[in-house]
VMD Tcl script that draws the C-alpha trace (Angstrom):
set ca {
  {25.98 -103.19 1.94}
  {23.29 -103.62 -0.77}
  {21.44 -100.43 0.10}
  {24.43 -98.05 0.54}
  {25.93 -99.57 -2.88}
  {22.49 -98.92 -4.61}
  {22.38 -95.21 -3.69}
  {21.62 -92.66 -5.28}
  {18.29 -94.40 -5.88}
  {14.61 -93.90 -6.29}
  {12.86 -95.64 -3.24}
  {9.55 -97.07 -4.58}
  {6.93 -97.60 -2.04}
  {3.56 -99.29 -3.08}
  {0.91 -99.75 -0.63}
  {-1.89 -102.25 -1.64}
  {-4.37 -104.35 -0.05}
  {-4.43 -108.16 0.01}
  {-7.02 -110.19 -1.84}
  {-5.90 -113.42 -0.28}
  {-8.65 -114.94 1.85}
  {-6.59 -115.37 4.85}
  {-5.45 -111.67 4.72}
  {-8.22 -109.97 2.84}
  {-7.95 -106.24 3.08}
  {-4.59 -106.38 5.01}
  {-2.41 -103.52 3.92}
  {0.80 -104.66 2.34}
  {4.08 -102.86 1.47}
  {6.35 -103.34 -1.54}
  {9.63 -101.31 -1.33}
  {12.38 -101.37 -3.72}
  {15.35 -99.40 -4.91}
  {15.96 -98.37 -8.55}
  {19.44 -97.13 -9.11}
  {20.00 -93.64 -10.34}
  {23.12 -92.48 -12.04}
  {26.27 -91.74 -9.86}
  {25.92 -87.94 -8.80}
  {21.92 -87.93 -8.94}
  {19.72 -86.96 -6.04}
  {17.98 -89.89 -4.32}
  {14.04 -89.62 -4.44}
  {11.02 -91.22 -3.14}
  {7.92 -92.33 -5.03}
  {5.01 -93.41 -2.97}
  {1.60 -94.55 -4.21}
  {-1.29 -96.93 -3.59}
  {-1.55 -99.62 -6.01}
  {-3.97 -102.49 -6.85}
  {-2.07 -105.63 -6.54}
  {1.62 -105.85 -5.64}
  {5.04 -105.97 -7.55}
  {4.68 -108.92 -9.70}
  {7.77 -109.27 -11.84}
  {8.43 -112.05 -14.14}
  {11.98 -113.55 -14.35}
  {12.69 -111.23 -17.45}
  {11.80 -108.28 -15.46}
  {14.12 -109.02 -12.33}
  {17.01 -109.85 -14.87}
  {16.44 -106.54 -16.59}
  {16.60 -104.86 -13.37}
  {19.51 -106.52 -12.08}
  {21.41 -105.81 -15.27}
  {20.45 -102.07 -15.08}
  {21.72 -102.13 -11.47}
  {24.99 -103.77 -12.42}
  {25.51 -101.49 -15.47}
  {25.14 -98.39 -13.17}
  {27.25 -99.79 -10.22}
  {30.09 -101.51 -12.30}
  {32.48 -101.65 -9.45}
  {29.89 -103.59 -7.33}
  {28.50 -105.61 -10.22}
  {30.15 -108.89 -9.03}
  {28.19 -108.93 -5.68}
  {25.58 -106.44 -5.75}
  {21.90 -107.39 -5.85}
  {18.30 -105.92 -5.94}
  {17.10 -104.17 -2.64}
  {13.46 -105.15 -2.24}
  {11.32 -105.87 0.82}
  {7.68 -106.73 0.90}
  {5.26 -107.67 3.74}
  {2.22 -106.58 5.85}
  {2.22 -103.16 6.62}
  {1.42 -102.44 10.38}
  {-0.48 -99.36 10.37}
  {-1.68 -99.52 14.01}
  {1.86 -99.32 15.45}
  {3.08 -95.98 16.18}
  {6.77 -97.02 15.42}
  {5.83 -99.04 12.16}
  {8.42 -97.00 10.19}
  {11.19 -97.40 12.60}
  {10.49 -101.18 12.58}
  {10.68 -101.42 8.83}
  {14.10 -99.49 8.76}
  {15.48 -101.59 11.41}
  {14.42 -104.65 9.42}
  {16.28 -103.25 6.31}
  {19.46 -102.64 8.11}
  {19.42 -106.08 9.60}
  {18.77 -107.79 6.18}
  {21.79 -105.78 4.90}
  {23.94 -106.83 7.71}
  {22.82 -110.42 7.40}
  {23.88 -110.51 3.77}
  {27.43 -109.59 4.65}
  {27.41 -112.08 7.62}
  {27.65 -109.40 10.34}
  {24.49 -110.83 12.16}
  {22.74 -114.18 12.03}
  {19.11 -115.31 12.86}
  {16.10 -113.26 13.20}
  {15.81 -109.72 14.38}
  {14.34 -109.62 17.94}
  {11.18 -107.75 18.57}
  {10.94 -104.73 20.64}
  {9.19 -104.92 23.93}
  {5.44 -104.37 23.87}
  {4.44 -100.84 24.80}
  {7.79 -99.29 23.98}
  {8.92 -97.17 21.29}
  {12.37 -97.89 19.41}
  {13.31 -94.46 19.76}
  {13.08 -92.38 23.00}
}
mol new
graphics top color blue
foreach p $ca { graphics top sphere $p radius 0.5 }
foreach p [lrange $ca 0 end-1] q [lrange $ca 1 end] { graphics top cylinder $p $q radius 0.2 }
display resetview
């Protein structure tokens, strides 16, 4: 799975606020993994930023090359792990929802699941 194969990594979390007219002020999350050398300890970097993660094609290629260089055994199939979307701060299970989506996306990439991840019933937490 992409996430497990990328570890150890720096988990980068950027929270920003939308300036799009239809989502003005909505909190956005941009999360991506930066691979660290084998044997390193994974770390997390969280900050608030103006705007999102706008990488041009050269930056995407550079980051993918770095990942494949640090993970040569997985180089033929590994890809960048990145997620973005609206951050639901009003939901007490928002972090759990994000993690379940990451797991679903990894399983979907290797064809263990298909379709969309179902939502949880309103008013219930994912964890009891």
